[in-house]
Short mmCIF file of the C-alpha atoms (twelve columns), coordinates in Angstrom:
data_MODEL
# 
_entry.id   MODEL 
# 
loop_
_atom_site.group_PDB 
_atom_site.id 
_atom_site.type_symbol 
_atom_site.label_atom_id 
_atom_site.label_alt_id 
_atom_site.label_comp_id 
_atom_site.label_asym_id 
_atom_site.label_seq_id 
_atom_site.Cartn_x 
_atom_site.Cartn_y 
_atom_site.Cartn_z 
_atom_site.pdbx_PDB_model_num 
ATOM 1   C CA . ASN A 1   20.398  -19.685 -3.746  1 
ATOM 2   C CA . VAL A 2   16.727  -18.817 -4.248  1 
ATOM 3   C CA . THR A 3   15.606  -22.377 -4.912  1 
ATOM 4   C CA . LYS A 4   17.232  -23.595 -1.746  1 
ATOM 5   C CA . GLY A 5   15.831  -20.598 0.125   1 
ATOM 6   C CA . MET A 6   12.274  -21.404 -0.899  1 
ATOM 7   C CA . ASN A 7   12.598  -24.739 0.919   1 
ATOM 8   C CA . ASP A 8   14.138  -23.145 3.963   1 
ATOM 9   C CA . LEU A 9   11.723  -21.376 6.315   1 
ATOM 10  C CA . SER A 10  14.589  -19.701 8.148   1 
ATOM 11  C CA . PHE A 11  15.558  -17.951 4.899   1 
ATOM 12  C CA . LEU A 12  11.983  -16.659 4.451   1 
ATOM 13  C CA . GLU A 13  11.853  -15.560 8.084   1 
ATOM 14  C CA . MET A 14  15.053  -13.552 7.580   1 
ATOM 15  C CA . GLU A 15  13.711  -12.002 4.368   1 
ATOM 16  C CA . ILE A 16  10.458  -10.964 6.063   1 
ATOM 17  C CA . SER A 17  12.245  -9.624  9.138   1 
ATOM 18  C CA . ASN A 18  14.531  -7.412  7.034   1 
ATOM 19  C CA . TRP A 19  11.722  -6.233  4.758   1 
ATOM 20  C CA . LYS A 20  9.350   -5.275  7.594   1 
ATOM 21  C CA . VAL A 21  11.694  -2.493  8.740   1 
ATOM 22  C CA . SER A 22  13.161  -1.623  5.327   1 
ATOM 23  C CA . PRO A 23  13.110  2.013   4.072   1 
ATOM 24  C CA . GLN A 24  11.135  0.944   0.975   1 
ATOM 25  C CA . ARG A 25  8.291   -0.551  3.033   1 
ATOM 26  C CA . ARG A 26  8.261   2.360   5.502   1 
ATOM 27  C CA . GLU A 27  8.056   4.787   2.586   1 
ATOM 28  C CA . ALA A 28  5.137   2.858   1.054   1 
ATOM 29  C CA . ILE A 29  3.278   2.878   4.378   1 
ATOM 30  C CA . ASN A 30  4.002   6.610   4.675   1 
ATOM 31  C CA . GLY A 31  2.394   7.218   1.277   1 
ATOM 32  C CA . PHE A 32  -0.855  5.616   2.413   1 
ATOM 33  C CA . LEU A 33  -0.738  7.438   5.763   1 
ATOM 34  C CA . TYR A 34  -0.282  10.818  4.072   1 
ATOM 35  C CA . TYR A 35  -3.135  10.093  1.673   1 
ATOM 36  C CA . GLU A 36  -5.413  9.353   4.636   1 
ATOM 37  C CA . GLY A 37  -4.324  12.520  6.466   1 
ATOM 38  C CA . TYR A 38  -1.811  11.183  8.994   1 
ATOM 39  C CA . HIS A 39  1.101   13.593  8.484   1 
ATOM 40  C CA . ASP A 40  4.295   14.265  10.427  1 
ATOM 41  C CA . ILE A 41  2.867   17.576  11.648  1 
ATOM 42  C CA . LEU A 42  0.640   15.612  14.034  1 
ATOM 43  C CA . TYR A 43  3.720   14.808  16.132  1 
ATOM 44  C CA . LYS A 44  5.007   18.382  16.259  1 
ATOM 45  C CA . LYS A 45  5.900   19.924  19.640  1 
ATOM 46  C CA . ARG A 46  6.535   23.527  20.629  1 
ATOM 47  C CA . LEU A 47  10.081  23.637  21.992  1 
ATOM 48  C CA . ALA A 48  12.124  26.168  23.941  1 
ATOM 49  C CA . ILE A 49  15.581  26.281  25.506  1 
ATOM 50  C CA . GLY A 50  15.406  25.055  29.084  1 
ATOM 51  C CA . LYS A 51  17.931  24.354  31.784  1 
ATOM 52  C CA . ASN A 52  21.462  23.505  30.699  1 
ATOM 53  C CA . GLY A 53  20.607  24.706  27.182  1 
ATOM 54  C CA . GLU A 54  18.517  21.647  26.317  1 
ATOM 55  C CA . LEU A 55  15.298  21.840  24.329  1 
ATOM 56  C CA . VAL A 56  12.146  21.169  26.333  1 
ATOM 57  C CA . GLU A 57  8.498   21.020  25.298  1 
ATOM 58  C CA . VAL A 58  6.424   24.107  26.011  1 
ATOM 59  C CA . LYS A 59  2.808   23.225  26.743  1 
ATOM 60  C CA . ASN A 60  1.426   26.673  27.594  1 
ATOM 61  C CA . LEU A 61  1.645   27.973  24.014  1 
ATOM 62  C CA . PRO A 62  -0.723  27.230  21.097  1 
ATOM 63  C CA . ASN A 63  0.410   24.215  19.102  1 
ATOM 64  C CA . ARG A 64  -1.771  23.928  16.033  1 
ATOM 65  C CA . LYS A 65  -1.315  20.906  13.796  1 
ATOM 66  C CA . ASP A 66  -3.141  21.974  10.658  1 
ATOM 67  C CA . ILE A 67  -3.111  19.757  7.562   1 
ATOM 68  C CA . ASP A 68  -3.838  20.995  4.053   1 
ATOM 69  C CA . ASN A 69  -3.694  17.646  2.265   1 
ATOM 70  C CA . GLN A 70  -2.544  18.700  -1.198  1 
ATOM 71  C CA . TYR A 71  -0.895  15.290  -1.588  1 
ATOM 72  C CA . ALA A 72  -4.250  13.458  -1.472  1 
ATOM 73  C CA . ILE A 73  -5.735  15.988  -3.898  1 
ATOM 74  C CA . ALA A 74  -2.851  15.355  -6.325  1 
ATOM 75  C CA . VAL A 75  -3.305  11.569  -6.114  1 
ATOM 76  C CA . ASP A 76  -7.049  11.846  -6.771  1 
ATOM 77  C CA . LYS A 77  -6.499  14.218  -9.694  1 
ATOM 78  C CA . LYS A 78  -3.930  11.920  -11.289 1 
ATOM 79  C CA . ALA A 79  -6.189  8.873   -10.906 1 
ATOM 80  C CA . ASN A 80  -9.141  10.756  -12.391 1 
ATOM 81  C CA . TYR A 81  -6.987  11.964  -15.279 1 
ATOM 82  C CA . PHE A 82  -5.752  8.464   -16.117 1 
ATOM 83  C CA . LEU A 83  -9.003  6.578   -15.540 1 
ATOM 84  C CA . GLY A 84  -11.772 9.154   -15.519 1 
ATOM 85  C CA . LYS A 85  -13.374 7.790   -18.685 1 
ATOM 86  C CA . PRO A 86  -14.512 4.202   -19.345 1 
ATOM 87  C CA . ILE A 87  -12.380 2.002   -21.588 1 
ATOM 88  C CA . ALA A 88  -13.613 1.697   -25.178 1 
ATOM 89  C CA . PHE A 89  -13.350 -1.756  -26.802 1 
ATOM 90  C CA . GLU A 90  -13.445 -2.317  -30.553 1 
ATOM 91  C CA . GLY A 91  -12.927 -5.437  -32.636 1 
ATOM 92  C CA . ASP A 92  -14.306 -7.748  -35.299 1 
ATOM 93  C CA . ASN A 93  -15.259 -10.489 -32.833 1 
ATOM 94  C CA . GLU A 94  -18.365 -9.015  -31.202 1 
ATOM 95  C CA . GLN A 95  -18.842 -12.020 -28.909 1 
ATOM 96  C CA . TYR A 96  -15.339 -11.613 -27.522 1 
ATOM 97  C CA . ILE A 97  -15.828 -7.853  -27.111 1 
ATOM 98  C CA . GLU A 98  -18.994 -8.448  -25.093 1 
ATOM 99  C CA . LEU A 99  -17.137 -10.874 -22.818 1 
ATOM 100 C CA . ILE A 100 -14.419 -8.276  -22.233 1 
ATOM 101 C CA . ARG A 101 -17.024 -5.598  -21.467 1 
ATOM 102 C CA . GLY A 102 -18.587 -7.944  -18.942 1 
ATOM 103 C CA . ILE A 103 -15.273 -8.069  -17.062 1 
ATOM 104 C CA . PHE A 104 -14.366 -4.380  -17.344 1 
ATOM 105 C CA . ASP A 105 -17.666 -3.079  -15.995 1 
ATOM 106 C CA . LYS A 106 -18.222 -0.103  -13.659 1 
ATOM 107 C CA . ALA A 107 -17.071 -2.073  -10.617 1 
ATOM 108 C CA . MET A 108 -13.856 -3.039  -12.403 1 
ATOM 109 C CA . MET A 109 -13.231 0.557   -13.470 1 
ATOM 110 C CA . LYS A 110 -13.573 1.627   -9.844  1 
ATOM 111 C CA . LYS A 111 -11.082 -1.077  -8.867  1 
ATOM 112 C CA . LEU A 112 -8.652  0.089   -11.559 1 
ATOM 113 C CA . LYS A 113 -8.827  3.646   -10.219 1 
ATOM 114 C CA . ASN A 114 -8.164  2.289   -6.737  1 
ATOM 115 C CA . THR A 115 -5.192  0.379   -8.180  1 
ATOM 116 C CA . ALA A 116 -3.816  3.597   -9.656  1 
ATOM 117 C CA . LYS A 117 -4.047  5.346   -6.276  1 
ATOM 118 C CA . LYS A 118 -2.320  2.448   -4.532  1 
ATOM 119 C CA . SER A 119 0.478   2.466   -7.105  1 
ATOM 120 C CA . MET A 120 1.071   6.191   -6.559  1 
ATOM 121 C CA . ASN A 121 1.086   5.822   -2.784  1 
ATOM 122 C CA . GLY A 122 3.368   2.786   -2.678  1 
ATOM 123 C CA . ALA A 123 5.179   2.782   -6.065  1 
ATOM 124 C CA . ILE A 124 3.584   -0.578  -7.000  1 
ATOM 125 C CA . ALA A 125 0.076   -1.980  -6.654  1 
ATOM 126 C CA . TRP A 126 -0.443  -5.708  -7.089  1 
ATOM 127 C CA . VAL A 127 -3.494  -7.228  -8.770  1 
ATOM 128 C CA . PHE A 128 -4.314  -10.860 -8.040  1 
ATOM 129 C CA . PRO A 129 -6.817  -12.529 -10.438 1 
ATOM 130 C CA . TYR A 130 -8.842  -15.443 -9.068  1 
ATOM 131 C CA . TYR A 131 -12.144 -17.286 -9.498  1 
ATOM 132 C CA . ASP A 132 -14.720 -17.206 -6.711  1 
ATOM 133 C CA . LYS A 133 -16.846 -20.182 -5.645  1 
ATOM 134 C CA . SER A 134 -19.439 -19.431 -8.331  1 
ATOM 135 C CA . GLY A 135 -16.751 -19.506 -11.053 1 
ATOM 136 C CA . LYS A 136 -16.691 -15.746 -11.682 1 
ATOM 137 C CA . LEU A 137 -13.377 -14.073 -12.484 1 
ATOM 138 C CA . LYS A 138 -12.464 -11.486 -9.837  1 
ATOM 139 C CA . PHE A 139 -9.500  -9.349  -8.885  1 
ATOM 140 C CA . LYS A 140 -7.925  -8.424  -5.541  1 
ATOM 141 C CA . VAL A 141 -5.681  -5.402  -5.145  1 
ATOM 142 C CA . PHE A 142 -2.741  -5.642  -2.713  1 
ATOM 143 C CA . PRO A 143 -0.810  -2.529  -1.567  1 
ATOM 144 C CA . ALA A 144 2.964   -2.369  -1.870  1 
ATOM 145 C CA . TYR A 145 3.564   -2.713  1.887   1 
ATOM 146 C CA . GLU A 146 1.960   -6.190  1.833   1 
ATOM 147 C CA . ILE A 147 3.986   -7.701  -1.015  1 
ATOM 148 C CA . LEU A 148 7.688   -8.555  -1.044  1 
ATOM 149 C CA . PRO A 149 8.553   -9.562  -4.634  1 
ATOM 150 C CA . GLU A 150 11.498  -11.771 -5.530  1 
ATOM 151 C CA . TRP A 151 12.250  -10.967 -9.147  1 
ATOM 152 C CA . LYS A 152 13.888  -13.304 -11.640 1 
ATOM 153 C CA . ASP A 153 15.420  -10.483 -13.659 1 
ATOM 154 C CA . SER A 154 17.003  -7.092  -13.059 1 
ATOM 155 C CA . ASP A 155 14.267  -5.359  -15.088 1 
ATOM 156 C CA . HIS A 156 11.648  -6.587  -12.583 1 
ATOM 157 C CA . GLU A 157 9.405   -8.121  -15.241 1 
ATOM 158 C CA . GLU A 158 9.038   -11.725 -14.030 1 
ATOM 159 C CA . LEU A 159 8.571   -13.102 -10.530 1 
ATOM 160 C CA . ASP A 160 10.452  -16.010 -9.031  1 
ATOM 161 C CA . TYR A 161 8.071   -15.964 -6.061  1 
ATOM 162 C CA . ALA A 162 6.385   -13.364 -3.850  1 
ATOM 163 C CA . ILE A 163 5.673   -13.014 -0.132  1 
ATOM 164 C CA . ARG A 164 2.522   -11.406 1.194   1 
ATOM 165 C CA . LEU A 165 2.457   -10.179 4.808   1 
ATOM 166 C CA . TYR A 166 -0.842  -8.971  6.253   1 
ATOM 167 C CA . GLU A 167 -2.689  -8.729  9.558   1 
ATOM 168 C CA . VAL A 168 -5.929  -10.429 10.602  1 
ATOM 169 C CA . VAL A 169 -7.935  -9.075  13.540  1 
ATOM 170 C CA . THR A 170 -9.976  -11.539 15.595  1 
ATOM 171 C CA . TYR A 171 -11.686 -11.496 18.982  1 
ATOM 172 C CA . GLU A 172 -11.338 -14.008 21.770  1 
ATOM 173 C CA . GLY A 173 -14.287 -13.073 23.907  1 
ATOM 174 C CA . ARG A 174 -13.882 -9.305  24.347  1 
ATOM 175 C CA . GLU A 175 -10.157 -9.353  23.793  1 
ATOM 176 C CA . LYS A 176 -8.928  -8.047  20.438  1 
ATOM 177 C CA . LYS A 177 -6.165  -10.116 18.875  1 
ATOM 178 C CA . THR A 178 -4.024  -9.267  15.839  1 
ATOM 179 C CA . THR A 179 -2.344  -12.099 13.940  1 
ATOM 180 C CA . GLU A 180 0.316   -11.685 11.277  1 
ATOM 181 C CA . LYS A 181 -0.183  -14.039 8.337   1 
ATOM 182 C CA . VAL A 182 2.101   -14.839 5.442   1 
ATOM 183 C CA . GLU A 183 1.277   -16.161 1.982   1 
ATOM 184 C CA . ILE A 184 4.008   -17.421 -0.362  1 
ATOM 185 C CA . TYR A 185 3.010   -17.190 -4.024  1 
ATOM 186 C CA . LYS A 186 4.928   -19.805 -6.010  1 
ATOM 187 C CA . PRO A 187 4.381   -21.223 -9.519  1 
ATOM 188 C CA . ASP A 188 2.608   -24.291 -8.076  1 
ATOM 189 C CA . GLY A 189 0.226   -22.438 -5.740  1 
ATOM 190 C CA . VAL A 190 -0.091  -20.506 -2.476  1 
ATOM 191 C CA . TYR A 191 1.559   -21.626 0.776   1 
ATOM 192 C CA . ARG A 192 0.135   -20.110 3.963   1 
ATOM 193 C CA . TYR A 193 1.834   -19.497 7.302   1 
ATOM 194 C CA . VAL A 194 1.312   -17.678 10.578  1 
ATOM 195 C CA . LEU A 195 4.135   -15.366 11.685  1 
ATOM 196 C CA . ASN A 196 4.642   -15.651 15.437  1 
ATOM 197 C CA . SER A 197 7.595   -13.863 17.072  1 
ATOM 198 C CA . GLY A 198 9.464   -13.916 13.777  1 
ATOM 199 C CA . SER A 199 8.901   -17.656 13.156  1 
ATOM 200 C CA . LEU A 200 6.732   -19.159 10.413  1 
ATOM 201 C CA . HIS A 201 4.234   -21.894 11.274  1 
ATOM 202 C CA . PRO A 202 1.852   -23.633 8.838   1 
ATOM 203 C CA . ASP A 203 -1.582  -21.979 8.819   1 
ATOM 204 C CA . THR A 204 -3.763  -25.000 9.514   1 
ATOM 205 C CA . GLU A 205 -6.872  -22.861 9.992   1 
ATOM 206 C CA . ALA A 206 -6.880  -21.224 6.537   1 
ATOM 207 C CA . GLY A 207 -5.235  -24.178 4.803   1 
ATOM 208 C CA . GLU A 208 -1.520  -24.723 4.471   1 
ATOM 209 C CA . TYR A 209 -1.546  -25.044 0.662   1 
ATOM 210 C CA . GLU A 210 -3.953  -24.203 -2.153  1 
ATOM 211 C CA . SER A 211 -3.705  -24.231 -5.929  1 
ATOM 212 C CA . TYR A 212 -4.679  -21.088 -7.805  1 
ATOM 213 C CA . LEU A 213 -7.610  -22.745 -9.609  1 
ATOM 214 C CA . SER A 214 -9.894  -25.702 -9.037  1 
ATOM 215 C CA . LEU A 215 -12.308 -27.308 -11.516 1 
ATOM 216 C CA . ASN A 216 -14.554 -30.146 -10.335 1 
ATOM 217 C CA . GLY A 217 -12.165 -30.754 -7.472  1 
ATOM 218 C CA . VAL A 218 -9.119  -30.940 -9.743  1 
ATOM 219 C CA . PRO A 219 -6.379  -28.376 -8.914  1 
ATOM 220 C CA . TYR A 220 -4.965  -26.166 -11.675 1 
ATOM 221 C CA . ASN A 221 -2.381  -23.378 -11.800 1 
ATOM 222 C CA . TRP A 222 -1.621  -20.453 -14.101 1 
ATOM 223 C CA . ASP A 223 1.357   -20.534 -16.461 1 
ATOM 224 C CA . ARG A 224 2.926   -17.753 -14.382 1 
ATOM 225 C CA . ILE A 225 2.475   -16.482 -10.841 1 
ATOM 226 C CA . PRO A 226 -0.832  -14.532 -10.964 1 
ATOM 227 C CA . LEU A 227 0.439   -11.312 -9.426  1 
ATOM 228 C CA . ILE A 228 0.342   -8.349  -11.808 1 
ATOM 229 C CA . ALA A 229 2.521   -5.359  -10.905 1 
ATOM 230 C CA . PHE A 230 1.041   -1.939  -11.690 1 
ATOM 231 C CA . LYS A 231 4.037   0.388   -11.336 1 
ATOM 232 C CA . TYR A 232 3.701   4.138   -10.883 1 
ATOM 233 C CA . ASN A 233 6.948   4.559   -12.840 1 
ATOM 234 C CA . ASP A 234 9.833   2.486   -14.179 1 
ATOM 235 C CA . ASN A 235 12.049  3.291   -11.197 1 
ATOM 236 C CA . GLU A 236 9.382   2.166   -8.718  1 
ATOM 237 C CA . ILE A 237 9.445   5.494   -6.856  1 
ATOM 238 C CA . PRO A 238 6.282   6.456   -4.952  1 
ATOM 239 C CA . LEU A 239 4.822   9.932   -5.373  1 
ATOM 240 C CA . ILE A 240 5.282   10.694  -1.662  1 
ATOM 241 C CA . ARG A 241 9.085   10.731  -2.059  1 
ATOM 242 C CA . ARG A 242 8.868   13.625  -4.495  1 
ATOM 243 C CA . VAL A 243 6.324   15.808  -2.692  1 
ATOM 244 C CA . LYS A 244 6.635   15.037  1.030   1 
ATOM 245 C CA . PRO A 245 8.944   18.009  1.826   1 
ATOM 246 C CA . LEU A 246 6.528   20.371  0.072   1 
ATOM 247 C CA . GLN A 247 3.499   18.887  1.870   1 
ATOM 248 C CA . ASP A 248 5.274   19.136  5.233   1 
ATOM 249 C CA . ALA A 249 6.212   22.755  4.487   1 
ATOM 250 C CA . ILE A 250 2.582   23.644  3.720   1 
ATOM 251 C CA . ASN A 251 1.452   22.080  6.992   1 
ATOM 252 C CA . GLU A 252 4.202   23.864  8.934   1 
ATOM 253 C CA . MET A 253 3.390   27.228  7.357   1 
ATOM 254 C CA . MET A 254 -0.334  26.973  8.073   1 
ATOM 255 C CA . SER A 255 0.261   25.746  11.630  1 
ATOM 256 C CA . MET A 256 2.806   28.460  12.406  1 
ATOM 257 C CA . PHE A 257 0.488   31.160  11.090  1 
ATOM 258 C CA . HIS A 258 -2.376  29.737  13.158  1 
ATOM 259 C CA . ASN A 259 -0.154  29.734  16.261  1 
ATOM 260 C CA . ASN A 260 0.885   33.357  15.671  1 
ATOM 261 C CA . MET A 261 -2.714  34.388  15.136  1 
ATOM 262 C CA . LEU A 262 -3.801  32.759  18.396  1 
ATOM 263 C CA . GLU A 263 -0.936  34.400  20.271  1 
ATOM 264 C CA . ASP A 264 -1.453  37.880  18.776  1 
ATOM 265 C CA . ASN A 265 -4.578  38.017  16.653  1 
ATOM 266 C CA . ARG A 266 -4.668  41.846  16.483  1 
ATOM 267 C CA . ASN A 267 -1.415  42.077  14.519  1 
ATOM 268 C CA . THR A 268 -1.814  39.137  12.152  1 
ATOM 269 C CA . ILE A 269 -2.081  39.567  8.387   1 
ATOM 270 C CA . LEU A 270 -1.845  36.762  5.855   1 
ATOM 271 C CA . VAL A 271 -1.594  37.482  2.128   1 
ATOM 272 C CA . ILE A 272 -1.609  34.547  -0.300  1 
ATOM 273 C CA . GLU A 273 -1.078  35.105  -4.036  1 
ATOM 274 C CA . ASN A 274 -1.348  32.628  -6.898  1 
ATOM 275 C CA . TYR A 275 -2.268  29.802  -4.526  1 
# 
């Protein structure tokens, strides 16, 4: 029962605990890691058969870990193809068109391109519209590994509520401290918690509850939960799932060739065609 679960912190704690180690979240994190250049090849070891037939690491041989990040190039190319040109607005109401152009300016176009990259890396990117203290409409972009959606329907078109999990880094003197925080996005506003050893506690520092809007001190909310899902595809499959084996193979091939060249550089020839 979702309604009952929303009033039960133990239910949310269980949901968060399961989602943190889920294959979907790990895959989304992997997409961002690969885009930034942190590939599986970095953990590669040179192995040989040792005593009793067991594999042991060999440290006296070259162990190159070369990365040719074709995945990041593909993501950038796709984002530039989709959003390389500014949006053109046309209409009879010139005043309305000017207001729209004021929102979708160069900064917003850059944010949209960033949203496209995040959706490719994690399958879904989430855009959160809000008003700042000066009353200007702004947008935050959340990656897929921060948002756990609870959908109302099987088509994943409308949210019942959503959970955001993120880390905040603070310093106590010279000691670095990382705190896990949780935000629950419900129709009536945002509820904030601190996640400590798997348990949720009200976030008294940031404010336990806040409405989405406030006008002259009066709280307001949107008609629907203001989290907009930008999906890379209908099946919510990240790009990394389709190309990771190929990217890993490229890294392995380049690293193995580099190792062979270092071991015997006088007899090494590499011929690449149609690359």
